[in-house]
ZADO-1210 file (C-alpha; in nm, 4 decimals, padded with zeros to 6 digits):
<atoms>
<atom x="02.5068" y="00.1725" z="07.9573" code="MET" pos="1"/>
<atom x="02.6928" y="00.3427" z="07.7453" code="LYS" pos="2"/>
<atom x="02.9351" y="00.5534" z="07.8157" code="LYS" pos="3"/>
<atom x="02.9404" y="00.9006" z="07.6758" code="CYS" pos="4"/>
<atom x="03.2657" y="01.0264" z="07.4964" code="ARG" pos="5"/>
<atom x="03.2658" y="01.3556" z="07.5767" code="HIS" pos="6"/>
<atom x="03.2784" y="01.6864" z="07.3173" code="HIS" pos="7"/>
<atom x="03.2738" y="01.9771" z="07.5605" code="TYR" pos="8"/>
<atom x="03.2119" y="02.3242" z="07.4225" code="GLU" pos="9"/>
<atom x="03.1947" y="02.7136" z="07.6068" code="TRP" pos="10"/>
<atom x="02.8375" y="02.7436" z="07.6439" code="TYR" pos="11"/>
<atom x="02.6535" y="03.0228" z="07.9226" code="ASP" pos="12"/>
<atom x="03.0314" y="03.1041" z="08.0389" code="GLY" pos="13"/>
<atom x="03.1137" y="02.6647" z="08.1414" code="LYS" pos="14"/>
<atom x="03.2177" y="02.3780" z="07.9344" code="LEU" pos="15"/>
<atom x="02.9340" y="02.1480" z="07.8781" code="ARG" pos="16"/>
<atom x="02.9521" y="01.8356" z="07.6536" code="CYS" pos="17"/>
<atom x="02.7433" y="01.8664" z="07.3576" code="ALA" pos="18"/>
<atom x="02.6282" y="01.4608" z="07.3738" code="ARG" pos="19"/>
<atom x="02.5373" y="01.4612" z="07.7228" code="CYS" pos="20"/>
<atom x="02.5490" y="01.7756" z="07.8886" code="GLY" pos="21"/>
<atom x="02.8185" y="01.7008" z="08.1485" code="HIS" pos="22"/>
<atom x="02.9846" y="01.9564" z="08.3325" code="ARG" pos="23"/>
<atom x="03.3289" y="02.0215" z="08.3147" code="LYS" pos="24"/>
<atom x="03.5206" y="02.1788" z="08.5817" code="TRP" pos="25"/>
<atom x="03.8477" y="02.3946" z="08.4940" code="LEU" pos="26"/>
<atom x="04.1798" y="02.2555" z="08.5912" code="THR" pos="27"/>
<atom x="04.4763" y="02.4536" z="08.7891" code="TYR" pos="28"/>
<atom x="04.6422" y="02.4383" z="08.4467" code="GLY" pos="29"/>
<atom x="04.3540" y="02.5459" z="08.2537" code="VAL" pos="30"/>
<atom x="04.2922" y="02.8301" z="08.4476" code="LYS" pos="31"/>
<atom x="04.6948" y="02.9236" z="08.4102" code="ARG" pos="32"/>
<atom x="04.6826" y="02.8911" z="08.0669" code="LYS" pos="33"/>
<atom x="04.3746" y="03.1592" z="08.0758" code="ILE" pos="34"/>
<atom x="04.5659" y="03.3654" z="08.3135" code="THR" pos="35"/>
<atom x="04.8322" y="03.3302" z="08.0683" code="THR" pos="36"/>
<atom x="04.6536" y="03.4618" z="07.7790" code="VAL" pos="37"/>
<atom x="04.4626" y="03.7247" z="07.9317" code="ILE" pos="38"/>
<atom x="04.7773" y="03.8639" z="08.0455" code="ILE" pos="39"/>
<atom x="04.9567" y="03.8662" z="07.6823" code="GLY" pos="40"/>
<atom x="04.6372" y="04.0577" z="07.6254" code="THR" pos="41"/>
<atom x="04.6949" y="04.3151" z="07.8788" code="VAL" pos="42"/>
<atom x="05.0257" y="04.3485" z="07.7773" code="VAL" pos="43"/>
<atom x="04.9988" y="04.3357" z="07.4034" code="LEU" pos="44"/>
<atom x="04.7145" y="04.6101" z="07.4455" code="VAL" pos="45"/>
<atom x="04.9548" y="04.8357" z="07.6437" code="ALA" pos="46"/>
<atom x="05.2677" y="04.8225" z="07.3549" code="VAL" pos="47"/>
<atom x="05.0213" y="04.9177" z="07.1052" code="PHE" pos="48"/>
<atom x="04.9348" y="05.2243" z="07.3253" code="LEU" pos="49"/>
<atom x="05.2810" y="05.3120" z="07.3584" code="ALA" pos="50"/>
<atom x="05.3268" y="05.2974" z="07.0300" code="TYR" pos="51"/>
<atom x="05.0905" y="05.5636" z="06.9224" code="GLN" pos="52"/>
<atom x="05.1918" y="05.8062" z="07.2088" code="ASN" pos="53"/>
<atom x="05.5810" y="05.7694" z="07.0563" code="ILE" pos="54"/>
<atom x="05.4365" y="05.8461" z="06.7192" code="GLY" pos="55"/>
<atom x="05.2678" y="06.1382" z="06.8819" code="LEU" pos="56"/>
<atom x="05.5390" y="06.2465" z="07.0643" code="ILE" pos="57"/>
<atom x="05.7491" y="06.2031" z="06.7484" code="THR" pos="58"/>
<atom x="05.5057" y="06.4046" z="06.5548" code="ASN" pos="59"/>
<atom x="05.5287" y="06.7018" z="06.7866" code="ASN" pos="60"/>
<atom x="05.9644" y="06.6993" z="06.8355" code="VAL" pos="61"/>
<atom x="05.9648" y="06.6827" z="06.4509" code="ASN" pos="62"/>
<atom x="05.6622" y="06.9574" z="06.4264" code="HIS" pos="63"/>
<atom x="05.8621" y="07.2244" z="06.7202" code="THR" pos="64"/>
<atom x="06.1783" y="07.1598" z="06.5279" code="GLN" pos="65"/>
<atom x="06.1191" y="07.3030" z="06.1621" code="GLU" pos="66"/>
<atom x="05.9579" y="07.5480" z="06.4020" code="THR" pos="67"/>
<atom x="06.2966" y="07.6862" z="06.5763" code="LEU" pos="68"/>
<atom x="06.4718" y="07.5994" z="06.2067" code="VAL" pos="69"/>
<atom x="06.2268" y="07.8190" z="06.0584" code="LYS" pos="70"/>
<atom x="06.2578" y="08.1180" z="06.3480" code="GLN" pos="71"/>
<atom x="06.6164" y="08.0861" z="06.4357" code="LEU" pos="72"/>
<atom x="06.7078" y="08.3472" z="06.2514" code="PRO" pos="73"/>
<atom x="06.4729" y="08.5923" z="06.4299" code="ASN" pos="74"/>
<atom x="06.6233" y="08.4907" z="06.7217" code="LEU" pos="75"/>
<atom x="06.9855" y="08.5215" z="06.6469" code="THR" pos="76"/>
<atom x="06.8987" y="08.8518" z="06.5227" code="ALA" pos="77"/>
<atom x="06.7538" y="08.9181" z="06.8466" code="GLN" pos="78"/>
<atom x="06.9930" y="08.7609" z="07.0924" code="PHE" pos="79"/>
<atom x="07.3092" y="08.8441" z="06.9138" code="SER" pos="80"/>
<atom x="07.3608" y="09.2004" z="07.0671" code="ALA" pos="81"/>
<atom x="07.2970" y="09.1196" z="07.4531" code="PRO" pos="82"/>
<atom x="07.4904" y="08.8223" z="07.4317" code="LEU" pos="83"/>
<atom x="07.7961" y="09.0356" z="07.3474" code="HIS" pos="84"/>
<atom x="07.7156" y="09.2287" z="07.6425" code="SER" pos="85"/>
<atom x="07.7309" y="08.9606" z="07.8735" code="VAL" pos="86"/>
<atom x="08.0535" y="08.7381" z="07.6749" code="GLU" pos="87"/>
<atom x="08.2647" y="08.8554" z="07.9718" code="PRO" pos="88"/>
<atom x="08.0880" y="08.7166" z="08.2513" code="GLN" pos="89"/>
<atom x="07.9957" y="08.3980" z="08.0380" code="ILE" pos="90"/>
<atom x="08.3248" y="08.3269" z="07.9603" code="ILE" pos="91"/>
<atom x="08.4402" y="08.4484" z="08.3600" code="LYS" pos="92"/>
<atom x="08.2124" y="08.1624" z="08.4726" code="THR" pos="93"/>
<atom x="08.2558" y="07.9045" z="08.2602" code="VAL" pos="94"/>
<atom x="08.6748" y="07.9503" z="08.3476" code="SER" pos="95"/>
<atom x="08.5199" y="07.9771" z="08.7406" code="ASN" pos="96"/>
<atom x="08.3636" y="07.6627" z="08.6224" code="LEU" pos="97"/>
<atom x="08.6588" y="07.4738" z="08.4714" code="SER" pos="98"/>
<atom x="08.8758" y="07.5477" z="08.7669" code="ASN" pos="99"/>
<atom x="08.6271" y="07.3807" z="09.0026" code="SER" pos="100"/>
<atom x="08.5816" y="07.1163" z="08.8016" code="ILE" pos="101"/>
<atom x="08.8020" y="06.7720" z="08.9298" code="PRO" pos="102"/>
<atom x="09.0305" y="06.7222" z="08.6286" code="HIS" pos="103"/>
<atom x="09.0937" y="06.3393" z="08.5777" code="THR" pos="104"/>
<atom x="09.2669" y="06.3137" z="08.2444" code="ILE" pos="105"/>
<atom x="09.5094" y="06.6097" z="08.2187" code="GLN" pos="106"/>
<atom x="09.6165" y="06.8993" z="08.4220" code="GLU" pos="107"/>
<atom x="09.5621" y="07.2515" z="08.3392" code="PRO" pos="108"/>
<atom x="09.8240" y="07.4313" z="08.1261" code="ILE" pos="109"/>
<atom x="09.9570" y="07.7437" z="08.3269" code="THR" pos="110"/>
<atom x="09.9717" y="08.0645" z="08.0696" code="VAL" pos="111"/>
<atom x="10.2396" y="08.2669" z="08.1686" code="PRO" pos="112"/>
<atom x="10.1916" y="08.6253" z="08.2304" code="MET" pos="113"/>
<atom x="10.3993" y="08.8542" z="07.9522" code="LEU" pos="114"/>
<atom x="10.7062" y="09.0762" z="08.1214" code="LYS" pos="115"/>
<atom x="10.5505" y="09.3854" z="08.1439" code="PRO" pos="116"/>
<atom x="10.7753" y="09.6964" z="07.9928" code="LYS" pos="117"/>
<atom x="10.9348" y="09.8996" z="08.2417" code="ILE" pos="118"/>
<atom x="10.9930" y="10.2702" z="08.2155" code="SER" pos="119"/>
<atom x="11.2985" y="10.3382" z="08.4161" code="ILE" pos="120"/>
<atom x="11.1813" y="10.7770" z="08.3990" code="SER" pos="121"/>
<atom x="10.8247" y="10.6424" z="08.5056" code="GLU" pos="122"/>
<atom x="10.8820" y="10.4109" z="08.7447" code="LEU" pos="123"/>
<atom x="11.1648" y="10.6726" z="08.9030" code="GLU" pos="124"/>
<atom x="10.8722" y="10.9095" z="08.9644" code="LEU" pos="125"/>
<atom x="10.6060" y="10.7091" z="09.0727" code="LYS" pos="126"/>
<atom x="10.8748" y="10.6176" z="09.3801" code="ILE" pos="127"/>
<atom x="10.9315" y="11.0402" z="09.4040" code="HIS" pos="128"/>
<atom x="10.5569" y="11.0743" z="09.4260" code="ASN" pos="129"/>
<atom x="10.5262" y="10.8096" z="09.6850" code="GLY" pos="130"/>
<atom x="10.7795" y="10.9374" z="09.8992" code="ILE" pos="131"/>
<atom x="10.6111" y="11.2704" z="09.8822" code="ASN" pos="132"/>
<atom x="10.2751" y="11.1241" z="09.9906" code="GLN" pos="133"/>
<atom x="10.4847" y="10.9443" z="10.2931" code="GLN" pos="134"/>
<atom x="10.5964" y="11.3300" z="10.3642" code="ARG" pos="135"/>
<atom x="10.2518" y="11.4678" z="10.3169" code="GLN" pos="136"/>
<atom x="10.0938" y="11.2376" z="10.5080" code="ASP" pos="137"/>
<atom x="10.3082" y="11.3065" z="10.8151" code="GLN" pos="138"/>
<atom x="10.2798" y="11.7061" z="10.7365" code="GLY" pos="139"/>
<atom x="10.6184" y="11.7879" z="10.5617" code="LEU" pos="140"/>
<atom x="10.6702" y="11.9312" z="10.2745" code="ASN" pos="141"/>
<atom x="10.6965" y="11.7568" z="10.0051" code="PRO" pos="142"/>
<atom x="11.0407" y="11.7482" z="09.8030" code="LEU" pos="143"/>
<atom x="11.1548" y="11.8631" z="09.4844" code="VAL" pos="144"/>
<atom x="11.2893" y="11.6501" z="09.2227" code="TYR" pos="145"/>
<atom x="11.6626" y="11.7395" z="09.1424" code="ASP" pos="146"/>
<atom x="11.7252" y="11.5303" z="08.7993" code="SER" pos="147"/>
<atom x="12.1058" y="11.6699" z="08.8815" code="LYS" pos="148"/>
<atom x="12.1030" y="11.3990" z="09.1866" code="ILE" pos="149"/>
<atom x="11.8506" y="11.1470" z="09.0081" code="ALA" pos="150"/>
<atom x="12.1552" y="11.0811" z="08.7708" code="ASP" pos="151"/>
<atom x="12.3856" y="11.0537" z="09.0298" code="VAL" pos="152"/>
<atom x="12.1815" y="10.8185" z="09.1783" code="ALA" pos="153"/>
<atom x="12.1318" y="10.6348" z="08.8477" code="ARG" pos="154"/>
<atom x="12.5026" y="10.5927" z="08.7931" code="ILE" pos="155"/>
<atom x="12.5437" y="10.4814" z="09.1500" code="HIS" pos="156"/>
<atom x="12.2183" y="10.2048" z="09.0884" code="SER" pos="157"/>
<atom x="12.4130" y="10.1061" z="08.7434" code="GLN" pos="158"/>
<atom x="12.7078" y="10.0458" z="08.9060" code="ASP" pos="159"/>
<atom x="12.5328" y="09.7785" z="09.1677" code="MET" pos="160"/>
<atom x="12.3675" y="09.5788" z="08.8861" code="ALA" pos="161"/>
<atom x="12.6607" y="09.5897" z="08.6568" code="THR" pos="162"/>
<atom x="12.8887" y="09.4570" z="08.9133" code="ARG" pos="163"/>
<atom x="12.6410" y="09.2286" z="09.1702" code="ASN" pos="164"/>
<atom x="12.7361" y="09.4218" z="09.5146" code="TYR" pos="165"/>
<atom x="12.4319" y="09.5920" z="09.7160" code="PHE" pos="166"/>
<atom x="12.6467" y="09.8416" z="09.9181" code="GLU" pos="167"/>
<atom x="12.6307" y="10.2288" z="09.9658" code="HIS" pos="168"/>
<atom x="12.9627" y="10.2671" z="09.9286" code="ASP" pos="169"/>
<atom x="13.1561" y="10.1319" z="09.5928" code="THR" pos="170"/>
<atom x="13.4091" y="09.8444" z="09.6158" code="PRO" pos="171"/>
<atom x="13.6688" y="10.1852" z="09.5512" code="GLU" pos="172"/>
<atom x="13.4912" y="10.3318" z="09.8822" code="GLY" pos="173"/>
<atom x="13.3425" y="10.6211" z="09.7333" code="VAL" pos="174"/>
<atom x="13.0759" y="10.6845" z="09.9528" code="SER" pos="175"/>
<atom x="12.7533" y="10.8905" z="09.9471" code="PRO" pos="176"/>
<atom x="12.8718" y="11.1766" z="10.0928" code="SER" pos="177"/>
<atom x="13.1327" y="11.1821" z="09.8463" code="GLN" pos="178"/>
<atom x="12.9316" y="11.1538" z="09.5410" code="ARG" pos="179"/>
<atom x="12.7277" y="11.4199" z="09.6468" code="GLY" pos="180"/>
<atom x="13.0558" y="11.6428" z="09.7044" code="ILE" pos="181"/>
<atom x="13.1870" y="11.4911" z="09.3855" code="ASN" pos="182"/>
<atom x="12.8655" y="11.6539" z="09.1931" code="ALA" pos="183"/>
<atom x="12.8885" y="11.9559" z="09.3385" code="GLY" pos="184"/>
<atom x="12.6840" y="11.9610" z="09.6153" code="TYR" pos="185"/>
<atom x="12.8927" y="12.0350" z="09.9008" code="SER" pos="186"/>
<atom x="12.6077" y="12.2270" z="10.1437" code="SER" pos="187"/>
<atom x="12.2700" y="12.0199" z="10.1483" code="CYS" pos="188"/>
<atom x="12.0038" y="12.0398" z="10.3960" code="GLY" pos="189"/>
<atom x="11.7523" y="12.2793" z="10.5128" code="ASP" pos="190"/>
<atom x="11.7506" y="12.6258" z="10.2283" code="ARG" pos="191"/>
<atom x="11.7869" y="12.8983" z="10.5256" code="GLN" pos="192"/>
<atom x="12.0910" y="12.6739" z="10.6484" code="ALA" pos="193"/>
<atom x="12.1942" y="12.6624" z="10.3213" code="ILE" pos="194"/>
<atom x="12.2285" y="13.0485" z="10.2930" code="ALA" pos="195"/>
<atom x="12.3407" y="13.1085" z="10.6283" code="ASP" pos="196"/>
<atom x="12.6212" y="12.9021" z="10.5511" code="SER" pos="197"/>
<atom x="12.6791" y="13.0553" z="10.2234" code="GLN" pos="198"/>
<atom x="12.6607" y="13.4333" z="10.3802" code="GLU" pos="199"/>
<atom x="12.8711" y="13.3187" z="10.6727" code="TYR" pos="200"/>
<atom x="13.1503" y="13.2095" z="10.3391" code="ASP" pos="201"/>
<atom x="13.0732" y="13.5742" z="10.1618" code="ARG" pos="202"/>
<atom x="13.1656" y="13.7344" z="10.5341" code="LEU" pos="203"/>
<atom x="13.4488" y="13.5877" z="10.5678" code="SER" pos="204"/>
<atom x="13.6035" y="13.6896" z="10.2563" code="LYS" pos="205"/>
<atom x="13.5570" y="14.0320" z="10.3282" code="GLN" pos="206"/>
<atom x="13.6447" y="14.0231" z="10.7041" code="PHE" pos="207"/>
<atom x="13.9848" y="13.8796" z="10.5805" code="GLU" pos="208"/>
<atom x="14.0097" y="14.1511" z="10.2879" code="ALA" pos="209"/>
<atom x="14.0197" y="14.4255" z="10.5157" code="THR" pos="210"/>
<atom x="14.2819" y="14.2566" z="10.7432" code="GLY" pos="211"/>
<atom x="14.0483" y="14.1361" z="10.9810" code="ASN" pos="212"/>
<atom x="14.0234" y="14.4571" z="11.1685" code="THR" pos="213"/>
<atom x="13.6250" y="14.5562" z="11.1108" code="ASP" pos="214"/>
<atom x="13.4771" y="14.4756" z="11.4496" code="GLN" pos="215"/>
<atom x="13.1275" y="14.5056" z="11.3684" code="ASN" pos="216"/>
<atom x="13.1924" y="14.2397" z="11.0505" code="MET" pos="217"/>
<atom x="13.3586" y="14.0294" z="11.2975" code="TYR" pos="218"/>
<atom x="13.0512" y="14.0374" z="11.5248" code="ASN" pos="219"/>
<atom x="12.8113" y="13.9284" z="11.2572" code="GLN" pos="220"/>
<atom x="13.0855" y="13.6760" z="11.1916" code="LEU" pos="221"/>
<atom x="13.0237" y="13.5279" z="11.5419" code="GLN" pos="222"/>
<atom x="12.6614" y="13.5527" z="11.4973" code="ILE" pos="223"/>
<atom x="12.6882" y="13.3632" z="11.1728" code="LEU" pos="224"/>
<atom x="12.9184" y="13.1300" z="11.2844" code="TYR" pos="225"/>
<atom x="12.6888" y="13.0146" z="11.5885" code="ASN" pos="226"/>
<atom x="12.3874" y="13.0123" z="11.4227" code="LYS" pos="227"/>
<atom x="12.5342" y="12.7513" z="11.1094" code="VAL" pos="228"/>
<atom x="12.6793" y="12.5707" z="11.3714" code="ASN" pos="229"/>
<atom x="12.3649" y="12.5062" z="11.5534" code="SER" pos="230"/>
<atom x="12.2306" y="12.4286" z="11.1932" code="GLU" pos="231"/>
<atom x="12.4761" y="12.1535" z="11.1424" code="ILE" pos="232"/>
<atom x="12.4400" y="12.0037" z="11.4948" code="SER" pos="233"/>
<atom x="12.0536" y="11.9706" z="11.4138" code="ASN" pos="234"/>
<atom x="12.1101" y="11.8114" z="11.1349" code="GLY" pos="235"/>
<atom x="11.9797" y="12.0934" z="10.8816" code="MET" pos="236"/>
<atom x="12.2932" y="12.1312" z="10.6937" code="LEU" pos="237"/>
<atom x="12.5296" y="11.8881" z="10.5450" code="PHE" pos="238"/>
<atom x="12.7626" y="11.7316" z="10.3194" code="GLU" pos="239"/>
<atom x="12.7338" y="11.5599" z="10.0424" code="GLY" pos="240"/>
<atom x="12.4317" y="11.2832" z="10.0255" code="PHE" pos="241"/>
<atom x="12.2278" y="11.0610" z="10.2769" code="PRO" pos="242"/>
<atom x="12.0819" y="10.7762" z="10.0781" code="GLU" pos="243"/>
<atom x="11.8663" y="10.4727" z="10.1218" code="ASN" pos="244"/>
<atom x="11.9374" y="10.1443" z="09.8581" code="ILE" pos="245"/>
<atom x="11.6648" y="09.8922" z="09.7682" code="GLU" pos="246"/>
<atom x="11.7520" y="09.5926" z="09.5744" code="GLU" pos="247"/>
<atom x="11.3873" y="09.3978" z="09.4323" code="ASN" pos="248"/>
<atom x="11.2916" y="09.1881" z="09.1639" code="ASN" pos="249"/>
<atom x="11.0318" y="09.2577" z="08.8274" code="LEU" pos="250"/>
<atom x="10.8503" y="08.9748" z="08.9808" code="TYR" pos="251"/>
<atom x="10.6582" y="08.8894" z="09.2816" code="ASP" pos="252"/>
<atom x="10.6934" y="08.4915" z="09.3026" code="TYR" pos="253"/>
<atom x="10.7946" y="08.2107" z="09.0785" code="ILE" pos="254"/>
<atom x="10.5754" y="07.9160" z="08.9867" code="GLU" pos="255"/>
<atom x="10.6991" y="07.6202" z="08.8405" code="TYR" pos="256"/>
<atom x="10.5413" y="07.3117" z="08.6995" code="THR" pos="257"/>
<atom x="10.7195" y="07.0549" z="08.5599" code="ASP" pos="258"/>
<atom x="11.0111" y="07.2297" z="08.6339" code="GLY" pos="259"/>
<atom x="10.9103" y="07.5067" z="08.4102" code="VAL" pos="260"/>
<atom x="10.9755" y="07.8132" z="08.5761" code="PRO" pos="261"/>
<atom x="10.6603" y="08.0838" z="08.5568" code="PHE" pos="262"/>
<atom x="10.6938" y="08.4414" z="08.6406" code="TYR" pos="263"/>
<atom x="10.4137" y="08.6404" z="08.8355" code="HIS" pos="264"/>
<atom x="10.5513" y="08.9794" z="08.7023" code="TRP" pos="265"/>
<atom x="10.5001" y="09.2995" z="08.8945" code="LEU" pos="266"/>
<atom x="10.3408" y="09.5940" z="08.7133" code="SER" pos="267"/>
<atom x="10.5558" y="09.9814" z="08.7284" code="GLU" pos="268"/>
<atom x="10.2690" y="10.0538" z="09.0035" code="ASP" pos="269"/>
<atom x="10.2808" y="09.7511" z="09.2101" code="GLN" pos="270"/>
<atom x="10.7160" y="09.8080" z="09.1813" code="LEU" pos="271"/>
<atom x="10.6914" y="10.1386" z="09.3123" code="SER" pos="272"/>
<atom x="10.4415" y="10.0642" z="09.6080" code="ASP" pos="273"/>
<atom x="10.6461" y="09.8041" z="09.6862" code="SER" pos="274"/>
<atom x="10.9996" y="09.9723" z="09.7064" code="ILE" pos="275"/>
<atom x="10.8005" y="10.3171" z="09.9442" code="VAL" pos="276"/>
<atom x="10.6675" y="10.0222" z="10.1650" code="GLN" pos="277"/>
<atom x="10.9779" y="09.8191" z="10.1813" code="THR" pos="278"/>
<atom x="11.1718" y="10.1873" z="10.3151" code="TRP" pos="279"/>
<atom x="10.9010" y="10.2958" z="10.4844" code="MET" pos="280"/>
<atom x="10.8929" y="09.9713" z="10.7127" code="ASN" pos="281"/>
<atom x="11.2499" y="10.0257" z="10.8372" code="SER" pos="282"/>
<atom x="11.3459" y="10.2525" z="11.1220" code="SER" pos="283"/>
<atom x="11.6781" y="10.4440" z="10.9003" code="GLY" pos="284"/>
<atom x="11.5163" y="10.4397" z="10.5411" code="HIS" pos="285"/>
<atom x="11.1809" y="10.5922" z="10.7284" code="ARG" pos="286"/>
<atom x="11.3795" y="10.8320" z="10.9164" code="HIS" pos="287"/>
<atom x="11.5642" y="10.9800" z="10.6285" code="ASN" pos="288"/>
<atom x="11.1992" y="10.9973" z="10.3911" code="ILE" pos="289"/>
<atom x="11.0418" y="11.2496" z="10.6792" code="LEU" pos="290"/>
<atom x="11.3833" y="11.4835" z="10.7873" code="THR" pos="291"/>
<atom x="11.1849" y="11.7514" z="10.7663" code="PRO" pos="292"/>
<atom x="11.5635" y="11.8996" z="10.6724" code="ALA" pos="293"/>
<atom x="11.5339" y="11.7618" z="10.3515" code="TYR" pos="294"/>
<atom x="11.4799" y="11.9889" z="10.0826" code="TYR" pos="295"/>
<atom x="11.5351" y="11.8099" z="09.7496" code="SER" pos="296"/>
<atom x="11.6114" y="11.4462" z="09.5914" code="GLU" pos="297"/>
<atom x="11.6389" y="11.2060" z="09.3308" code="GLY" pos="298"/>
<atom x="11.5636" y="10.8425" z="09.2918" code="ILE" pos="299"/>
<atom x="11.7612" y="10.6178" z="09.0341" code="GLY" pos="300"/>
<atom x="11.6841" y="10.3082" z="08.9076" code="VAL" pos="301"/>
<atom x="11.8360" y="10.0076" z="08.7309" code="ALA" pos="302"/>
<atom x="11.7603" y="09.6599" z="08.5970" code="ILE" pos="303"/>
<atom x="11.9706" y="09.4020" z="08.6233" code="ALA" pos="304"/>
<atom x="11.9900" y="09.0662" z="08.3382" code="SER" pos="305"/>
<atom x="11.8657" y="08.8634" z="08.6122" code="ASP" pos="306"/>
<atom x="11.5361" y="09.1057" z="08.6905" code="ASN" pos="307"/>
<atom x="11.6791" y="09.2609" z="08.9964" code="LYS" pos="308"/>
<atom x="11.5866" y="09.5875" z="09.0000" code="VAL" pos="309"/>
<atom x="11.8379" y="09.8413" z="09.2037" code="TYR" pos="310"/>
<atom x="11.7441" y="10.1722" z="09.3564" code="ILE" pos="311"/>
<atom x="11.9169" y="10.4830" z="09.4733" code="THR" pos="312"/>
<atom x="11.7210" y="10.7902" z="09.6525" code="GLU" pos="313"/>
<atom x="11.9889" y="11.0835" z="09.7380" code="ASP" pos="314"/>
<atom x="11.8217" y="11.3591" z="09.9549" code="PHE" pos="315"/>
<atom x="11.9691" y="11.7169" z="09.9346" code="CYS" pos="316"/>
</atoms>
């Protein structure tokens, strides 16, 4: 019998020979080819569907962009005013965020504070007010501000700034008491004690004019003498000026960046507060500030070329 040269065709889900009807079973190679075709077909379908979805998304994005462009003028008008009101908060927030983010490329540049303009007269008055606040907190009468005493104090502060020393006595040995006497303040202190001293001087001259023979006037002088002597012993009457001095700076501290100094300047209020607190933290200066017998004072301030601040406070 002549062997059939099979010619296989796909029929009814099977491969059969069109001549003899012989059925052919699928080999592993054929199965793999069919599987590959199926997978390829599935991938092509998925790509096609994805392409269709991308087209839809692109159309939606384009449509949204066109809508926003049309509405942009209205949105700008609606939000411009509110943005102005929150601008400081936005700037502050951005600044805080920038400080919290590590800088890997370049260190931030330190912007120096501007040197403040200090008014000598206003600074002197603020120190005076701070002193009176300390006295009133302790139940004491406020000190009267004496501009003539302030002139004497200011001259001493300027002398210290110019000649670069920090002492109560000048290099020539002139003391605060002598400066007060030279300015005409031979009697300072409690107003009643000053009046008693002046009355004693007046009666003494009258008693001498009578030839020191008026017994009644002599008795009055004895009473006044004992009273004035007691007032002097109790610190209620004195010659010249008790004095506080202080050396400070116009800045709180200096920060160096790559060798360049940046000053953290003090305002007038900060400077006056610092001076008063420094004196109040010192027992001797505090005693002068809180002495009940003192009636008036003057504050003198001078600023040196190296930004040092010299302050003199004289009492009377």
